[in-house]
C-alpha positions in Angstrom: 102.6 139.1 163.5 99.1 137.6 163.4 96.0 137.7 165.5 94.2 134.5 166.5 91.2 134.3 168.9 92.0 137.7 170.3 95.7 137.0 170.8 98.4 138.9 169.1 101.1 136.4 168.1 104.6 137.3 167.1 107.8 135.5 166.3 110.6 136.5 168.6 114.0 137.3 167.1 117.0 137.4 169.4 118.8 140.7 170.0 122.2 140.7 168.4 125.0 141.0 171.0 122.6 140.1 173.9 124.1 137.6 176.3 122.0 134.9 177.8 119.6 132.3 176.5 117.6 132.7 173.3 114.1 134.0 173.7 111.0 131.9 173.2 110.1 131.0 169.6 106.7 132.8 169.8 105.0 135.3 172.0 101.2 135.4 172.3 99.6 138.3 174.2 95.9 139.2 175.0 95.6 142.1 177.3 97.7 141.3 180.4 98.0 137.6 179.6 101.3 136.7 177.9 102.2 133.2 176.7 105.7 132.2 175.7 105.9 129.3 173.3 108.8 127.0 172.7 108.7 124.5 169.8 111.2 121.7 170.4 112.7 119.0 168.2 114.2 115.8 169.4 117.6 117.4 169.6 116.3 120.3 171.7 114.3 118.3 174.3 117.3 117.3 176.6 119.6 120.2 176.0 121.0 122.5 178.7 120.2 125.5 176.4 116.5 124.5 176.3 116.5 124.3 180.1 118.0 127.8 180.4 115.6 129.3 177.7 112.6 128.0 179.6 113.9 129.0 183.0 114.5 132.6 181.7 111.0 132.9 180.3 109.0 131.3 183.1 109.0 134.3 185.3 107.6 136.5 182.5 104.3 134.7 181.8 102.8 131.4 181.0 105.2 129.0 179.3 104.1 126.3 176.8 106.5 123.7 175.3 105.3 122.2 172.0 106.8 118.8 171.1 105.9 116.1 168.6 103.9 113.3 170.2 106.7 110.8 170.7 108.6 113.4 172.8 105.8 114.6 175.1 106.6 112.3 178.0 110.3 113.1 177.8 109.5 116.8 177.8 107.2 116.4 180.8 109.8 114.5 182.7 112.5 117.0 181.9 110.4 120.0 182.9 109.6 118.3 186.3 113.2 117.2 186.9 114.5 120.7 186.1 112.0 122.2 188.5 110.4 124.5 185.9 106.9 125.9 185.6 105.9 125.0 182.1 103.4 122.8 180.3 104.3 120.3 177.6 101.8 120.3 174.7 101.7 117.8 171.8 102.0 119.8 168.6 102.5 119.6 164.9 
């Protein structure tokens, strides 16, 4: 766990035996504001598992999807096509 600009950031680890999609990769919280973060590789961008992971998280707070630059437009297109409320961000 680390703190950055007032946010407490922690890596999420899935619960053994829990059914359903994997949780976000990171969770950042500052007071009542919660941001769920997904870091996607090329293999993850189009997967049904990714769609379900984002869908499961979107009702619980702000959702950010970090992708390498060449994948940003594909991620934006998928998020829109899947009807999800998330923001694609160029990262790492």
